[in-house]
BALUM-350514 format. One record per atom (N, C-alpha, C): residue in one letter; x, y, z. Coordinates in steps of 0.02 Angstrom, whole numbers, plus 32768, in hexadecimal, padded with zeros to 4 digits. Atoms other than C-alpha are relative to their C-alpha. Last residue first. Layout:
<nodes>
aXYZ ...
</nodes>
This chain:
<nodes>
n7FCB7FCD7FFA n897AE3481531 n7FE580457FF4 v80177FBB7FFF v8902E2B8154D v803B802E800B i7FCC7FD17FEC i892BE2031520 i7FE680477FF8 i80177FBF8019 i889BE1881520 i803480328019 e7FEE7FC47FDA e88E6E0DB1531 e7FE2803C7FDE d7FCB800C7FCE d88C8E02514FE d8013803E8028 i7FDD7FC17FF4 i8825E018149D i80357FF58036 f7FCC80047FCD f87D7DF7D1450 f802580438004 v7FD77FC48001 v8731DF8013F1 v80327FFA803A w7FDF7FE57FC5 w86E5DED613D0 w802180427FEF t7FBB7FEA8007 t8668DE9C134E t8019801E8041 k7FEE7FC37FDB k85CADE371367 k804A800F7FF8 g7FEF800B7FB9 g85A5DDB612DF g801580428021 g803C7FF97FD7 g854DDDE3123C g800D7FF8804A a80307FCE8017 a85D9DDA011CF a7FC18001802B g80337FFB7FCC g864FDD331235 g7FC980327FF0 p801880447FF0 p86B9DCFE11A1 p7FC97FFF8036 h7FDD801E7FC7 h86C0DDB8116E h7FE57FB9800E w7FC580248019 w868BDDF010C0 w80247FDA8037 v8015803B8027 v85DADE1D10FC v803C7FD87FE8 p80167FF58045 p861FDE941180 p7FF17FBF7FDB c7FCC80108030 c8628DE5F1239 c7FE6800B7FB9 k800580418020 k85A1DEB512A0 k80387FF67FCD e8032802C7FE3 e85A7DF411321 e7FFD7FBA7FE1 i80278010803C i860ADFC312BC i7FCC7FCA800D n7FF580458015 n863AE0031369 n7FD87FF27FC1 k80398024801B k8634E0C11375 k80147FBB7FE7 a7FE88025803B a86BCE10613E6 a7FC87FD47FE8 k802D80358017 k8681E18C1460 k801E7FE17FC2 v7FE680268039 v86F5E1FB14C8 v7FCD7FC87FEF k802D80368012 k86BBE286153D k801B7FDD7FC1 i7FF580158045 i8740E2F01592 i7FD27FC47FF2 y801F80408013 y871BE3511631 y800C7FF27FB5 r7FF680307FC9 r8785E3D81684 r7FE97FBB7FEA a803580317FF2 a879AE44C15F0 a80147FD4803B n800180107FB9 n87FDE4E315B4 n7FC57FD2800F v80407FF87FDF v8813E4DB14F7 v80077FEE804B n7FF37FEF7FBA n88C1E4F114AE n7FC080128026 e7FDA7FC27FFB e8889E4F013F7 e800580168049 f80267FC77FE8 f8854E43A13F3 f802E803D8005 n7FD77FC67FEE n8892E3A11397 n7FD4803B8011 a80257FC18007 a8837E2FA1395 a802E80388017 t7FEA7FC37FDC t889EE25C1377 t7FD4803B7FF0 f80347FD58019 f8856E1B1134A f800780448024 d80137FCA7FD2 d88FAE1561366 d7FCB802C7FDF k800D7FBE801C k8901E0B61300 k7FEC80308038 t80207FD17FD2 t8945E0091324 t7FF780447FDE i7FE47FBD7FFB i896ADF7D12A9 i7FDB80288036 i80107FE87FBD i8954DEC21295 i802280438008 d7FCA7FF77FCD d895BDEA611DA d7FE280128044 p7FF1803F7FDF p88D2DE5D116B p803380078038 n7FB880037FF9 n8888DF08113B n80117FC18029 k7FEC8040801A k87D0DEE41117 k804C7FF68002 l800780347FCD l87A1DF71118B l80157FBB7FE8 h803080318016 h87E5DFF11111 h7FFF7FC68033 i7FDD803D8012 i883FE07A1171 i7FCE7FCA7FEF d7FEE7FFC8046 d87F3E1291171 d80287FC27FE9 n7FCD80318013 n8792E1201214 n800E80037FB5 t801A803A8023 t8732E1C11232 t80387FD07FED i7FCB801E8028 i876DE23D12B4 i7FE67FBF7FE2 k801280428017 k86E4E2AF12F9 k80387FE57FD1 n7FD180148034 n8717E3441363 n7FF07FB87FED l800780458018 l8693E39A13CB l80307FF37FC6 d7FC280128027 d86D6E43E1410 d7FFE7FB87FEA t7FF67FDB803E t8647E448148F t803F7FE67FDD y7FC580168026 y85FDE3E5151F y800580257FBE k7FFD7FE68045 k8586E4381599 k80417FEC7FE0 n80437FFF801A n8565E3D11637 n7FFF80157FB6 g801C80438002 g860CE39B167E g7FB97FFC7FE5 d802C800E7FC6 d8637E44D16B4 d7FE47FB98000 e7FE57FE47FC2 e86CFE47B1648 e7FD67FEB803C s802F7FDA7FD6 s86A4E40A15B6 s8025801A803E l7FE57FE67FC2 l86FEE3B81523 l7FCC80288026 s80167FBC7FF0 s86CDE34B148F s801780138047 i7FDF7FE77FC4 i8712E2B01438 i7FE98049800B e80147FBB7FF0 e86B4E24813B9 e801F80148043 v7FF77FEE7FBA v8704E1AB136F v7FEC80498007 y7FE77FBC7FF3 y86CEE15C12CB y80098009804C e80147FDB803C e86A6E0B3127F e801780488004 p80427FE07FFF p870AE066130C p7FF080237FBE f7FFC7FBA7FED f879EDFFA12D9 f7FB8801B8006 f80007FCE8036 f8774DF4312D4 f800C8046801C i7FF17FBF7FE2 i8795DEAA1342 i800880327FC7 w803F7FDA8000 w8742DE0B1303 w800880438022 s801D80087FBD s87DDDDA51331 s7FC08029800A n800380487FF4 n8814DD8C127D n7FE47FEF8044 t803F801B8019 t87E5DE431263 t7FFA7FB5800A n7FEB80468006 n886FDE8312D5 n7FC27FD97FE9 l802480278033 l8867DF4112D5 l801D7FBA7FFD i7FDC80348025 i889DDF9D1373 i7FD17FDE7FCE f8027803D800B f8866E04113C3 f802A7FD07FD6 r7FE480308030 r88C2E0D8140C r7FD67FC17FFE p800C80467FED p8871E171145D p801B7FD07FCA s7FEF80338031 s88C3E21A143A s7FF57FBA801B v801A803D7FE0 v888AE2BC1489 v80067FC87FCE e8005803E8025 e88EEE357145A e7FE37FC9802C s7FEF7FF78046 s88FCE40F1486 s7FF87FC27FD7 i8000803D802A i88AAE4151531 i801080127FB7 n7FFA7FE88045 n88D4E49B15B2 n80097FC47FD3 e7FBF8006801D e8898E44F1656 e7FFE801E7FB9 n7FF97FE98045 n8805E47416C5 n80497FFB7FEA k7FF87FB78004 k8804E40B1763 k800680137FB7 r80057FE57FBC r87D6E3591799 r800A804D8003 l7FBC7FEE7FEF l880CE31516ED l8007801E8046 d80007FC57FD4 d8764E2C016DE d8047800D8017 i7FC57FF87FD6 i8764E248164A i7FF980418027 i7FF37FBA7FED i86BCE2191600 i803B80008031 a7FE27FF07FC0 a86AFE17315A5 a8003804C800A e80137FBD7FEC e8653E11C1517 e801D800E8045 f7FD87FE97FC8 f868EE08314B6 f7FEB8047800E d7FD07FC9800A d8600E046144A d802C8009803E v80177FBF7FE6 v85B1DF9C1460 v803580357FF1 g80427FEF8017 g85BCDEF21408 g7FE580428019 e8020802B8033 e864FDEB5146F e7FBA80197FF0 y80487FF47FFE y86BDDF3414CB y7FE07FD97FC8 g802980178038 g8773DF0814F0 g7FB68008800C q804380087FE5 q87F4DF64155C q7FD17FF17FC5 w80377FEA8029 w88A9DF4B1529 w7FBD7FF38023 l80007FB78002 l893EDF4315A0 l7FC8801D7FD6 g80167FE67FBF g8931DE8D15D7 g8000804C8002 d7FC77FF07FD6 d899ADE4E1544 d7FEF801C8044 r800580277FC2 r8905DDF714F4 r803880118032 f80397FE57FDA f88F3DE7C146C f7FF47FDA8041 n8023803A7FE4 n89A2DE501431 n7FC88019802D l802B801A8035 l89DFDEE013C4 l7FDC7FC08014 t7FD8801A8037 t8A20DF321464 t7FD07FEA7FC8 g800580468013 g89BEDF9E14DB g802E7FEE7FC7 r8016800A8045 r89F5E0451523 r80007FB57FEF l7FE4803C801F l89FDE05E15E0 l7FE37FF77FBB g7FBE7FF3801C g89E1E1101620 g801E7FC57FDB d7FCC80107FCF d8953E0E31696 d804580087FE5 i7FDE7FC07FF1 i88C6E1391635 i80367FF48036 i7FF47FDC803F i887CE0A115DC i801B8046800B g7FC9801F8026 g888EE02F1673 g800F80237FC0 n7FCF7FCD8011 n8825E0A516DC n803A7FE67FD7 d80207FC5801D d878EE03116DB d803480357FEA g803E7FE97FE3 g87F6DF9416F8 g7FE880417FE0 n7FF87FF97FB8 n88ADDF7516D5 n7FC1801B8021 a7FC17FDC7FF4 a888EDF2F1626 a800C8004804B r800D7FC77FD3 r87DADEEE1632 r803D802E8007 y7FD77FCD8020 y87DCDE7215A2 y7FF680428025 q7FC180208014 q879EDDD415FA q802F80317FDB e7FD2800A7FC9 e871FDE401655 e80427FE07FEB k800380467FEF k86CCDE7E15B7 k80377FF08033 y7FD3802C8026 y86C6DF3B15BC y7FF47FB88014 k7FCD80267FDD k8631DF931608 k80287FD67FD0 n80078048800C n85D1E01B15AD n803A7FDB8022 t8046800C800E t85BEE0CF15E7 t7FF17FB67FF9 l80108027803D l866AE0D71638 l7FB57FF87FF9 l8043801E7FFF l8696E16116B5 l7FF17FDF7FBE l801C80168040 l874CE19016D0 l7FBF7FDC800B n803E80267FF6 n87A3E1F2175A n7FE47FEF7FBB a80397FD47FF1 a8857E2241732 a7FC37FD48011 n802180107FC1 n88E3E1A3173D n7FCC80348016 l7FE480387FDC l894AE1F316B2 l7FDF7FF98044 a803780297FE6 a88D4E2691658 a80197FC6802A k802A7FDB7FD1 k8957E2F21642 k7FC87FD7801E h802C7FCE801E h89DCE28315F2 h7FCF801A8033 f80177FD07FCD f8A6DE20F1619 f7FD780367FDD s800E7FBC8017 s8A7AE17F159D s7FE7802A803B f80217FD97FCB f8ACEE0D915CB f7FF880487FE7 s80017FB8800A s8AFAE05E1541 s7FD780228037 l80357FE07FD9 l8B2EDFA91563 l8005804C7FF6 q7FFC7FB87FFC q8B95DF4614E4 q7FC2801B8025 i80437FE27FF9 i8BB1DE8D14FF i8009804B8006 e80077FCC7FCC e8C50DE3814C2 e7FB8801A7FFF k7FF87FBB8017 k8C3EDD9A145C k7FFB8030803A g80377FE48027 g8C5ADCE61493 g801080477FE9 i803580328009 i8CDADCC0151C i7FC680227FDA l80447FE58002 l8D76DD2D150A l7FCE7FC87FF3 y801F7FFE8043 y8E15DCCD1536 y7FB8801A8007 n7FE37FCA8029 n8E86DCE815CD n7FE580057FB9 n7FBC80158011 n8E57DC42161E n802080307FCE l7FF1803F7FDB l8DA2DC791617 l80447FE87FE7 f7FC380258011 f8D76DD2B15E5 f80087FC3802D a7FF480357FCF a8CCBDD8215E2 a803B7FD67FE9 g7FEB8041801A g8CC8DE261580 g800C7FCF803A v7FEF80307FCC v8C6ADEC715A3 v80127FBD7FDF k7FF98040801F k8C5FDF611534 k801C7FCF8034 i7FD480307FDD i8C1CDFFA158C i80017FBF7FD8 n80058042801D n8BD6E08F152C n80327FD28021 t7FC6802B8009 t8BC1E12A1598 t7FED7FC07FDD s8012802F8034 s8B4FE1BF15B3 s803E7FD87FEC s80117FDE803E s8B8EE20E1654 s7FEE7FCB7FCD e80147FBA7FF1 e8BAAE1E4170C e7FF180287FC1 i800C7FDD803E i8BB9E1251708 i7FE58046800F k80247FC17FF4 k8C08E0CD179D k7FFB80277FBE i7FE77FCC802D i8C34E0171778 i7FD68040800D p80327FDF802A p8C18DFA1180B p801E803A7FD7 e80307FDB7FD8 e8CB3DF431846 e7FCF80237FD3 n7FFB80187FBB n8D34DEC61807 n7FCD8021802E n803E7FF37FDA n8D06DEDF1750 n80047FE08045 k8018803E7FE4 k8DB4DEEA1703 k7FC5800F802F l80157FF97FBA l8DE0DF7B1691 l7FE17FBF8017 s80367FD17FF4 s8E35DF4615F0 s7FF08004804B n7FE47FC27FE7 n8EE0DEF415DF n7FCB8035800E l7FE5800E7FBD l8E98DE4415CF l8021803E801F t7FC7802E8001 t8E33DE86153D t80167FF38048 p7FE480167FC0 p8D8ADEDC1525 p803A7FCF7FF4 q801180457FEF q8D73DF281477 q801F7FED8042 s7FD080338016 s8D7EDFE6146D s7FE97FBB8016 n80168022803D n8CE4E056147C n80347FCE7FE4 d7FE97FD68036 d8D3AE0C414FF d7FF17FE27FBC i802F7FC98004 i8CE3E080159B i801480317FC8 t7FE37FC28018 t8D35DFD4159E t7FC980357FFE y802B7FD18024 y8D0FDF3515FD y8026803D7FEA y7FDB7FC2800F y8D5DDE971644 y7FD2802E7FD7 i80217FCE8029 i8CFFDE09169B i802E803D7FF7 v7FEB7FBD7FEB v8D5BDD6F16DB v7FE380337FCF i80117FC9802E i8D0DDCC116D0 i80178042801F g7FC57FE58022 g8D6ADC3F1737 g7FF380377FD0 q7FC77FEE7FD6 q8CD3DBD81769 q8039801C7FD6 q7FC6802A8009 q8C3CDBDC16F5 q803B80188029 a7FCB7FE08028 a8BA4DC2F173C a803C7FD37FFB 
</nodes>
């Protein structure tokens, strides 16, 4: 690390300045918060500020079972990295996204007890230049016992995959206050790059950063 760097941050969406909070000790987060962090050298901001988003929700650090394994280089914070409250940036290499190559994303979240569920919202990223596509669709269903799943909600992607921008999308399922302990989430990988893509026929990636449950 460069000598003399001082870190300042804000929690009110304002830009970090020399009058902002100073990172002398760990930051305690107790609710959903956006933190903007700036590195200063000789009283001047170095580069751009970094924004970190923390989401508190019912699946935070619950048990999670993955059907398919992510690629190790895109593991986020490991198996539970997609229910740890940390939201990814538009950079899929930021260490907060979990990447799956050529396979579907499939997971079961165990909340450990029945909860009243009104919304389940997994987020994905589109970056076609890196062979990362939105899933064709996402299926979300709920269960009280882990055996019988009901209230199936299918969310089909409505954004053209040829979109040249790097964007994120929440595939949100809404429920009428259903009591459930288990949540099943499946995101269908399109599997092969479309014919218009430079890598036509090659394996595609699905990247997910957080499944928010409320």
